[in-house]
N, C-alpha and C positions, 0 to 999 in steps of 0.2 A: 861458441853464442857468438852470432854474424856482425860487425862490422853494424851500424845505425847511419844516422844521416847524422850530419856533422860531425863525424868524428877524420883524426891524422886519416886517411887512405897510408897502409903501413908498405914504408918505401922495404920493395926489395930488385930482385937484381937476377934472374928465369933468360937461358939459350933460347930461338927459337927453332923454326925445323927449317935457316938452316947451319945453324950453331952461331947466331951469330950472340953478341950478350946485349937483353934489354935493359933501362933500367926503366922505372916504370917516374921515376924523379931526373929523368933526363923531359920528360912532358911537361914540368911546371914552369908556365908562365912563359907556355907554346904555346899547347894543344889541352884541350877537355880530352877524360877519358874513357873509355865503354867495357868494364874488366868484364867480363864477362868467362863464368868456371864450366868447365860440361866434364861428366864425366867420361868418355870410352873414344875415341875416334872410330870408325868404321862401322859407328853404331846404328842406329836408323834414327831416332829424336835427335840423336848429335850432329849427322850427318846431311835436314834434316834443316835445322838453327843454323847452324854455319854454311851452308849455299843460300838462305835465304836471306843470311847476311853480306854475301857475296852480291848473290844479286841487285842489295838496293844498299849497294857502299855509298854512293854520294853519298841517298839521305845522313849518311857522318860522316864525308867528309865533306859537304856543302858546310856543315857545322863547327868545325875546325874544328876533327873530334878525333883519336886513335885507337882502334879497333883491335884489340889486345883482345884475343882468346888464348885461357887455357887448361893445359892438362896433368896427370900427373900420368899421360905417355912419355915416353924416352921421343927424342928428337927426333931421328932418320925412324918410326911410326906418324911422325908426325909430320916430317917428309915428305911420304909415299902417298897420307891423308890427301897432303894440301895440293904435291901435282894433280893427283888423281879427283882431284873435284874444285879444282884448277883457285882456291884456296890467296886471294895475291892480301893479302895481310898477316900478320903473324900470330904464328900459334907456336904456343911459349912455352913448353915442359918442367912443368914443376914434379918434378922422373924424386930427383934427388937430391940434397935427400927428401923422402918417401912426401907429399902432402907439404910443406914446410908449409909456402907461401897459401897454400887452402887453408891451415891451422892457421895462419896468420887472422887468415877473412873470415875465419866460425861456420867452412863450411865443406873440412871436411869430413867424410863416412868412416867414423873409426871402420867397423864392422864390415864394408864392402873395400876398403881399402881407396875412397881416388871419390872424386870431390865428389858436390852436386851441386846445380843450375844454380847458381850464385850470378850474380851483374849487382857495377855498383860501375854509378858514373859518377864520377872524380874531377871536379872542376879545378881550372887553368892555378888554383892555389895550390893542390892536393885535398881535396877537405871533397868527402862522398856528400854527394850532394841528392841522390837518391840510388834506393836500390831495391831487388824482388831476391829472396828467395826460392826454387821452387823443389822438389825430391826428384828422384832421379828419373822416375819415368814419367813428368810436367812438362812440354815445353812452353815456352815464355814466349810473350811479342811482342816479339820488335814495332808493331807503331808503339808499344809502351814508353822505348826506351827513347821515339821521337821527339814527341811525348814530354818528357823531360830533360832530355840535349832543348825544347822551345822552350823552357824555362827560366836556362841559364842567362 
């Protein structure tokens, strides 16, 4: 079961597409976080979603919000993907232990071996304030994120 609104967001530490460690708790007291899980780099729906976020990044940064995108791909795959698509926000690798963070948030599909499309908006105190979980083929609506951030 996915983490619910009002839950404390489970802390984690993952490597980004440049091999740097990123901890969710590093943003506490500083920024809201949009934590976005997606199945795989280089796939059609995922690429479309992440490029839409790239094209609308000021909608997040202007709202004092850090965008973190998580997949079960390796950091090497994520590095090439980010370079190819011009993604300037952190792409985090939940590769090993495989899907550990995705499981903690309740969005890991055991049969497919990847995360489903789960999004969690986490406030500056580390509490989940909004969430949506879509199946693998179903893209999310970026406008919903912005509306949710405006309520914080």
